[in-house]
Every structure is written in structure tokens, then in C-alpha cells.
Residue, then its C-alpha position, 0 to 999 in steps of 0.5 A: m026970801s027975795k030972789c036977790l038974796r037967794l042969788a047972793i047966798a048961792l054965789c057965796l056958796c059957789v065961791l066957798w066951794t071953789l076956794p082951796a082947802a084950808a091947810g091941815k089934816l082932813d082926818i081921811g085915810r092914812q099915809a101909805t107905808p113903803e111896803e104898800v107903795k112897793a106892792w103897787d110899783i111893779d111896772v117894768r120899762p124897756d130900759g130896765q127900770g123896775l126890774p128886781d134882782g134875780k136870775g133864772t135859766v132856760a132849764q128852770g123855766e121849762q119846768l116852771f112853764e110846764e107846771r104854771c103855764s102849759a095848761c093854757h099855752g101848751e108845753f112849747g108855747e103853741g097855745v091850747d084851744r083859743w089861748p094865745v100862742l107864745a112861740g113861733g110866728h117868724g115871718t107871718l106878720a104879712s100873711e093872712n094869719p099873723k102870729k104875734t109872739m115874742g119872736s115875731y112881733w113884740p118890741y121889748l122884752s120888758t113887755a114879757y116881764d111886766y105883763i106876765y108878773r102883773a096878770m099871770p098865771f091866770g087866776d094866780a097873778q103876781s104869785l111868781s118870784p123874781d127868779e121864777m119870772y126870769a126863768i120863765i122868760a128865758y124859756l120863752l126866749h129859747m122857744n123863740d130861738l133867741v137864746d140857747e138851752k144853756f142861757e141864764l137871764d138876770n136883771a144885769n143882762f136883761t136889757s141886752i136882749r133885743l127882740p127881732n121886731e123892735k126896729n119896726f116900732t116907732d114913736d107916734p108923732r101925731p101929738d107933736t104934729p103942728g095943725h093936727n086935729a083928730a076930728t078932721v084928719c082928712m081935709k080934702n080929696c078923702k076916699k069915699d068908696v072904701k070897701i072890704t074886699r078881703r080878710a086881713t086875718i082869718i079870725d072871724v071878725t071881719p064881716t063877709d057875704e057870699k060874694n066876698p068870703s075872704a081878706s083885707i081892706e083896700 
């Protein structure tokens, strides 16, 4: 076979591979059922979209938290061993050891519902019912001094709860900034003598030496 003929065949095959698939069934897989789609559609947004119907009190949440969550997070959200702290941390974000909890750092309450239902309890994710979820989150709010002990959380009042640090979160404008290029952020007069002189937080992740044992980047 000549080189010209082989090239012509190759070009034909390339054209065929790039043509849109012919209309009709491919006999691969099947259409997902409404129940299967619902099982995957579990995200909850800050505006309340995705929240299921349900309700739960602080008192109910306290019992559930002790049974399902306290082994890792402590009875009062103080954290056990190296597991995350869930309560407290007010006024610590500017300190050497900031505690990022619902009361000190998180921007939206939906973060709690979305993540806890999606991933917790550890090893038994997506096992909590909507009522249990609302109750546990109500207890977390109470532990962070955001509601009183008689509070009941439900899908109707969920979006009325505003967390203290929400105002410190802003949309990232960079994708819409004219002329922005991530590869060339610093165009001129860029600082070259950056040195780590102190620790930003005491979590043993910043490299140190004997002359520089402590915190932040200057």
C-alpha cells in the first residue's frame, strides 16, 4: 500500500471519529430513576436551596451529639486528641493559634448541614435523618453561644441564622478582573527577599531553624 493511500485512509478515519454520533440509542446503561437522582442531589446552599423539611431542638441535638459525634469532637465540641474543635474560638482568628469554628470563622450555616450530612458521622456518612441533622446543628449553634437552650431549628428559620464571621467573606473578583493573568501576577517591583521569620499558627507545619523558632511571613 502506498504512503498516499495510507494517509488518505488515516484522514478518513479521523473525520469519522470526529463526526457527531448518529441519533439513536447506544444501548449503554439506562436512565437514572428519580430516586437515584435524589440520592445524589444532597447539596445545601446558603440561600436554603436543597434543605429538606424537618426540625430539631437543642436538647435533642445534645443527646444525638453525645451518641454520634462526641467520641471525636468531645461532649462540648472541644475536640478529642487531634480531631477538629467545633465550638469556641471567638476572637482567635488574629492570634497565633486561631480556632476556626462555626462561631468564629464559618460564613454560612449551610456549610454545617451540607458537610455534616455528606461526610459524618465518620464511617457512617449520610445516616442522619433531616430531623437529626437540624437537632445536631441547633446544638452546635448553642455551643457557640448563638442560640439559647430552648431553640428549635427547622427548614423555615434556617436561613435567618447568620454567623458572626459572614461579613468577612467576600467574592473573589479575580476571574472578572481585566488583564489578570495568574502566571504573571507580579509584573514589576516584586519583592524578592521574602523570609519566614515567625509562625502564622502553632500547628507544626511551618519550617523553622534554631534561629527562627516562631511565626508569620513578613
